[in-house]
C-alpha positions as CSV (number, residue, x, y, z in Angstrom):
1,X,-30.2,-9.4,186.7
2,X,-28.1,-6.2,186.2
3,X,-27.2,-4.7,182.8
4,X,-23.8,-4.2,181.5
5,X,-23.9,-0.4,181.3
6,X,-24.6,2.7,183.4
7,X,-26.0,6.0,182.2
8,X,-23.7,8.9,182.9
9,X,-25.6,11.8,181.4
10,X,-29.4,12.5,181.1
11,X,-30.8,10.3,178.3
12,X,-34.2,10.3,176.7
13,X,-35.5,7.6,174.5
14,X,-37.7,9.4,172.0
15,X,-39.9,6.4,171.2
16,X,-43.1,4.7,172.2
17,X,-41.8,1.3,171.0
18,X,-41.8,-1.3,173.8
19,X,-39.1,-3.2,171.9
20,X,-36.7,-0.3,172.1
21,X,-37.6,0.4,175.7
22,X,-36.9,-3.3,176.6
23,X,-33.5,-3.1,174.8
24,X,-32.5,-0.1,176.9
25,X,-33.7,-1.8,180.1
26,X,-31.8,-5.0,179.3
27,X,-28.6,-3.0,178.8
28,X,-29.1,-1.4,182.3
29,X,-29.7,2.1,180.9
30,X,-31.6,4.6,182.9
31,X,-33.6,6.8,180.5
32,X,-36.7,8.9,180.3
33,X,-39.3,7.8,177.7
34,X,-40.8,10.7,175.6
35,X,-42.4,9.8,172.3
36,X,-42.3,12.3,169.4
37,X,-45.3,12.7,167.1
38,X,-43.9,13.6,163.7
39,X,-45.4,13.5,160.2
40,X,-44.3,10.1,158.8
41,X,-45.4,10.7,155.2
42,X,-43.0,9.4,152.6
43,X,-41.8,12.1,150.2
44,X,-41.9,11.4,146.4
45,X,-38.9,9.5,145.3
46,X,-37.5,9.2,148.8
47,X,-35.3,6.2,149.4
48,X,-35.5,4.0,152.5
49,X,-32.2,5.1,154.0
50,X,-33.0,8.8,153.6
51,X,-36.5,8.3,154.9
52,X,-35.6,6.6,158.1
53,X,-32.7,9.1,158.7
54,X,-35.1,12.0,158.2
55,X,-37.7,10.7,160.6
56,X,-35.2,9.7,163.3
57,X,-33.6,13.2,163.3
58,X,-37.0,14.9,163.3
59,X,-38.1,12.9,166.3
60,X,-34.8,13.5,168.1
61,X,-35.0,17.3,167.5
62,X,-38.6,17.5,168.5
63,X,-37.9,15.9,171.9
64,X,-34.6,17.7,172.3
65,X,-36.3,21.1,172.0
66,X,-38.2,20.3,175.3
67,X,-35.0,19.0,177.1
68,X,-32.0,20.8,175.5
69,X,-29.5,19.6,178.1
70,X,-30.4,15.9,177.7
71,X,-29.1,13.5,175.1
72,X,-31.9,12.1,173.0
73,X,-32.0,8.9,170.9
74,X,-34.7,8.4,168.3
75,X,-35.1,5.7,165.7
76,X,-37.4,4.7,162.8
77,X,-37.7,1.4,161.1
78,X,-39.2,0.4,157.7
79,X,-39.3,-2.6,155.5
80,X,-38.2,-2.3,151.8
81,X,-39.1,-4.8,149.2
82,X,-38.2,-4.2,145.6
83,X,-38.2,-0.5,146.2
84,X,-41.5,-0.3,148.0
85,X,-41.4,0.9,151.6
86,X,-43.7,-0.9,154.1
87,X,-44.4,0.8,157.4
88,X,-47.0,-0.4,159.9
89,X,-50.2,-1.7,158.4
90,X,-53.3,0.4,158.9
91,X,-55.6,-2.6,159.2
92,X,-55.8,-6.4,158.9
93,X,-56.3,-6.2,155.1
94,X,-53.2,-4.2,154.6
95,X,-51.3,-6.5,157.0
96,X,-52.3,-9.6,155.0
97,X,-51.3,-7.9,151.8
98,X,-47.8,-7.1,153.3
99,X,-47.4,-10.7,154.5
100,X,-48.3,-12.1,151.1
101,X,-45.9,-9.7,149.4
102,X,-43.0,-10.8,151.7
103,X,-43.9,-14.5,151.6
104,X,-41.0,-16.5,150.3
105,X,-39.0,-13.3,149.3
106,X,-36.0,-11.4,150.4
107,X,-36.5,-7.9,151.7
108,X,-34.5,-5.2,153.6
109,X,-35.1,-3.7,157.0
110,X,-33.8,-0.2,157.4
111,X,-33.5,1.5,160.8
112,X,-32.4,5.1,161.1
113,X,-31.0,6.3,164.4
114,X,-30.3,9.8,165.6
115,X,-28.5,10.6,168.9
116,X,-28.2,14.3,169.7
117,X,-28.3,17.1,172.2
118,X,-29.9,20.5,171.4
119,X,-27.6,22.4,173.7
120,X,-24.5,21.4,171.6
121,X,-26.3,21.2,168.3
122,X,-24.9,17.7,167.9
123,X,-26.9,15.3,165.8
124,X,-25.2,12.0,165.0
125,X,-27.2,10.0,162.4
126,X,-26.7,6.5,160.9
127,X,-28.8,4.0,159.0
128,X,-28.4,0.3,159.3
129,X,-29.7,-2.3,156.8
130,X,-30.5,-6.0,157.4
131,X,-31.5,-8.4,154.6
132,X,-34.3,-10.8,155.6
133,X,-35.6,-13.9,153.8
134,X,-39.1,-15.1,154.5
135,X,-40.0,-18.8,154.2
136,X,-43.0,-19.6,152.0
137,X,-46.2,-20.4,153.7
138,X,-49.8,-20.8,152.7
139,X,-52.5,-18.1,153.1
140,X,-54.0,-20.2,155.9
141,X,-50.7,-20.0,157.9
142,X,-50.4,-16.3,157.2
143,X,-54.0,-15.7,158.3
144,X,-53.4,-17.7,161.5
145,X,-50.4,-15.4,162.3
146,X,-52.5,-12.3,161.4
147,X,-55.2,-13.5,163.9
148,X,-52.7,-13.2,166.7
149,X,-52.9,-9.5,166.4
150,X,-49.1,-9.1,166.4
151,X,-48.7,-7.8,162.8
152,X,-50.7,-4.6,163.3
153,X,-48.0,-2.6,165.2
154,X,-45.0,-3.8,163.3
155,X,-43.3,-2.4,160.2
156,X,-43.9,-4.9,157.4
157,X,-46.6,-6.6,159.5
158,X,-44.3,-9.1,161.4
159,X,-42.2,-9.3,164.5
160,X,-39.1,-11.4,164.3
161,X,-38.7,-11.3,168.1
162,X,-42.3,-12.5,168.7
163,X,-44.8,-15.0,167.2
164,X,-43.6,-14.0,163.7
165,X,-40.1,-15.5,164.2
166,X,-41.2,-18.7,162.3
167,X,-41.7,-16.6,159.1
168,X,-38.0,-15.8,158.9
169,X,-35.8,-18.3,157.1
170,X,-32.6,-16.4,157.0
171,X,-31.1,-13.0,157.9
172,X,-27.9,-11.2,156.7
173,X,-27.0,-8.5,159.2
174,X,-28.1,-7.3,162.6
175,X,-31.0,-9.2,164.2
176,X,-31.7,-6.4,166.7
177,X,-32.0,-4.0,163.7
178,X,-34.9,-6.1,162.4
179,X,-36.6,-5.7,165.8
180,X,-36.1,-1.9,165.6
181,X,-32.7,-0.9,167.0
182,X,-29.2,-1.8,165.8
183,X,-27.7,-2.3,169.2
184,X,-24.1,-2.7,168.3
185,X,-24.1,0.7,166.6
186,X,-26.2,2.5,169.2
187,X,-24.1,1.3,172.1
188,X,-20.8,2.2,170.3
189,X,-22.2,5.7,169.7
190,X,-23.4,6.2,173.2
191,X,-20.0,5.1,174.6
192,X,-18.2,7.4,172.2
193,X,-20.3,10.4,173.3
194,X,-19.8,9.6,176.9
195,X,-23.5,9.1,177.6
196,X,-23.0,5.6,179.0
197,X,-20.1,3.6,180.3
198,X,-19.6,-0.1,181.1
199,X,-20.2,-1.2,184.7
200,X,-17.3,-2.5,186.6
201,X,-17.3,-6.3,187.1
């Protein structure tokens, strides 16, 4: 099955995320994968929007230094509940603590996206927020989900696109943003920059 778009300029996805890679492939985009290793330490008092924008730009710039003629897209996603930012859990104990914290509650998922090219010194940034409501489940249910292993590489310790879909009762905003990439915004920006174009029917 073909995608809806073609890639017109060299494009690098600065991410190791298989979810973002799969999104690009489904769209039909031809890109190089080159992950960026940046310091993801939260600064004192830093808000979720500023945090994800800073990390996305840092990743994009790091990769763009290696390939200055290519367009680079980088993203970073976090979960925010009552002002506390949840990234990927370091172990099962932290994952369980996150799941208990989110259980039955509303939270926000923030994704920062940066698309840029070093040669032109162009760095387009945007942050997208989606509100998510968890259903309420017992510790036994949360532990059963934890045992699948899925929570350990997900911000907030759950994957809405995978086994963790049952945890989510409601969302307000972009579903793909919760997965890790706000597709409507990303595609619109890539089209505006002339990096991609729609395939003829």
